[in-house]
C-alpha positions in Angstrom: 0.0 0.0 0.0 1.0 3.6 -0.7 -0.7 6.5 1.0 -0.7 10.3 1.2 -2.1 12.8 3.6 -2.4 16.3 2.2 -3.4 19.4 4.0 -4.6 22.3 1.8 -5.3 25.8 3.1 -7.5 27.9 0.8 -7.0 31.6 0.3 -10.5 32.7 1.4 -14.1 31.5 1.6 -14.7 32.0 -2.1 -11.5 30.0 -3.0 -12.6 27.2 -0.6 -16.0 27.0 -2.3 -14.3 26.8 -5.8 -11.8 24.3 -4.5 -14.6 22.1 -3.2 -16.3 22.2 -6.6 -13.0 21.2 -8.3 -12.6 18.3 -5.7 -16.1 17.0 -6.3 -15.6 17.0 -10.1 -12.3 15.2 -9.8 -13.6 12.7 -7.3 -16.3 11.5 -9.7 -13.6 10.6 -12.2 -11.4 8.9 -9.6 -14.3 6.7 -8.3 -15.3 5.7 -11.9 -11.8 5.1 -13.4 -9.3 4.1 -10.7 -9.5 0.5 -9.4 -6.1 0.9 -7.8 -7.2 3.8 -5.7 -8.4 2.1 -2.5 -9.4 5.2 -0.5 -9.6 8.8 -1.7 -11.3 11.0 1.0 -11.5 14.7 1.5 -12.4 16.3 4.8 -13.1 19.8 6.1 -11.4 20.6 9.3 -13.6 21.5 12.2 -13.0 25.0 13.4 -10.8 25.9 10.4 -13.1 26.5 7.5 -10.3 27.2 4.9 -8.5 23.8 5.5 -9.1 20.5 3.7 -7.4 17.2 4.4 -7.1 14.5 1.8 -6.4 10.9 2.8 -5.4 8.8 -0.2 -4.5 5.1 -0.1 -3.4 3.3 -3.3 -2.9 -0.4 -3.9 0.8 0.3 -4.5 3.1 3.0 -5.9 2.2 2.0 -9.5 -1.5 2.6 -8.8 -0.5 6.1 -7.5 1.4 6.7 -10.7 -1.6 5.7 -12.8 -3.7 8.1 -10.7 -1.2 11.0 -11.2 -1.1 10.4 -15.0 -4.8 10.8 -15.5 -5.9 14.0 -17.4 -8.5 14.9 -14.8 -5.8 14.7 -12.1 -3.5 16.8 -14.1 -6.3 19.4 -14.6 -6.9 19.3 -10.8 -3.2 19.8 -10.0 -3.1 22.9 -12.3 -6.4 24.4 -11.4 -6.1 24.0 -7.6 -3.2 26.5 -7.3 -5.3 29.5 -7.8 -7.4 28.6 -4.8 -4.6 27.7 -2.3 -2.5 29.6 0.2 -0.5 26.5 1.2 -0.1 22.8 0.7 1.5 20.2 3.0 2.1 16.6 1.8 3.0 13.6 3.9 3.8 10.3 2.1 2.6 7.4 4.2 4.0 3.8 4.6 1.1 1.5 5.5 1.6 -0.5 8.7 -1.9 -1.8 9.6 -5.5 -0.8 9.7 -9.2 -1.7 9.4 -11.2 -1.4 6.2 -8.6 -2.5 3.7 -7.8 -6.0 2.6 -4.0 -6.0 2.4 -1.5 -8.8 1.8 2.0 -8.0 3.1 
């Protein structure tokens, strides 16, 4: 398994609304086209209305590369910048969990 946790901070409330729309559009494509994407969730942060946290879990690094190569993901990566004040990315190495069927 290969994972990411990404914290995005939007510029302002209008940017956050536009970012959420972009996320929703992109998410539809991810759900429909990426069997190697095990989990792709987006969360608002309670008490911090401009922050979003993404938790992404891929079958393996190759599935992540497939995800990153998709046209709709490339569009997301380009378009998101206009809405964001900052981005923080953590790459995750899976240890254990519930809700995923993993052979190690």
